[in-house]
C-alpha positions, 0 to 999 in steps of 0.5 A, a space after each residue: 459531482 464531488 471529489 469522492 464521486 469522481 474517485 469512485 468513477 475513476 475506480 470503476 473505470 480502473 476495475 473494469 479495465 483490470 478485468 479485461 487487462 492490466 491495471 497496476 494493483 498499487 494504482 487501484 490501492 491508492 484510490 481505495 485508500 483515498 476513499 477510506 477503504 483500508 482493507 481493499 487498499 491493503 489487499 491490493 498492496 499485497 497483490 502489488 508485491 506479487 506484481 513486483 511493482 516498482 512504485 512500492 519502493 516509495 511506500 515509505 515516503 509517499 504521504 498517501 500511505 500515512 494512514 496505513 503505516 501502523 497496520 501490521 499488513 502494511 508493515 509486512 508489505 514494507 518488509 516484503 519489499 525490503 524497505 526499512 520500517 520507519 516505525 521501528 525504533 533504533 533500539 528495537 532494530 539493534 535487538 537482534 535475536 532477542 538479546 540485550 
């Protein structure tokens, strides 16, 4: 059994457990993202915001999310959590209200 197969087995167990109890959305998002399912990973990150998962505070520094950083939905999660978006340029950050 290869790594993707192990990840799918883990994910199946997590989803089964989530149906009967609580499994943090951010944990399931990480596995979906590792398997290349960006859409489901983003859905679960949005759900994790509602769960107020403390691990969301590490989104800007965890490399596992690098492939999502340019996605508008990921950026919205970053904003909802209250983190600084590292992709914004200083010039864009200083241009408040569209004034130059």
